[in-house]
Every structure is written in C-alpha cells, then in structure tokens.
N, C-alpha and C positions, 0 to 999 in steps of 0.2 A: 262905259269904257273901263277896261281892266287896267291893271298896273303896267303891263307891258305895252299896251296901246298908248297909254299916257306917256310912257318913256319915249317911244318912237315919235309921238306927236311933239313933245318938248324938244327933242333933238332936231327935228325938221324945222320947227319955229326958230330955234336959236341959230342954226346954220344959215337959213335963208335971210335972217336979219342982216347978214354980211354980203348979200347979193349972190349967193351961190346955192346950189342944191346939194344935199348930202348924197354921196354915192352909196351904192349898196355895200361896198366894202367898208366904208366909213360907218354905216349903220350896224354892220355885223361886228365891227371892232368895238363900238361904243355900247352896244346892247349885250354882246356876248351870245347872241342867238344866231341860228342859221337863216339862210335866205328864205326858206319856205315860211317860217314864223314871221319874218319881217314883212313879206309880201301879204300874208294873211292879215296882219295888223293894219297895214296901209289900206287894204281893201275894206276892212271893217270901218276904218275912219272915214273912208269915202262913202260907204253906205250910210253912216251916221250923219253925213253931211258936215263933217268937221274939216275935211280936206277936199280940195278940188284942184285938178291939174289944169293950168292955163296954157293951152296949146300955142297961143300967140306969143306970150312972154317966155314960155318954157320954164315956168316957175310954179310953185305951189301957192294956192290961195287958201287962206284960213277963213272959212265961212262963219264959224261960230265958235267962240271959246266958252265951253260949258264948264261949270264948276262940277267936280265929282259928286255924285250922289252918295249919300251916306246911309 
C-alpha cells in the first residue's frame, strides 16, 4: 500500500466510524487529488482485500488492517 492509498484508507475508516460514507467530493477535498486517482486507490485497496463494499448495509467493511511494510 502506498502513501496515497493509506491516506484514502484512513479517511474512509475515520468517516465510517461515525456511521456515514465519505463522498467523492469529501475525498477529493481531504486528499487534494482528482477523482481518477481516488478511484484507482480504492480499487487497489479492494484488490488487496483491505476494503469491501457491503451491498446490504451500503457501508465499507474493513477486512484486514495491515501494518505498512518497511
């Protein structure tokens, strides 16, 4: 996981703790990046099995919290 993916992951975790999902506009504002970069980061997190979308609850599930490799 690179630094940008880690930043997106932490934002999603922190926002969902309060029972809501971060919007794309909110992610753009907090990361300072464009939509394409955010979508790619979320796709990579899903490929790495760190995030999963729960269609029933309409919320993110955090499957595994990995420590960054050094």
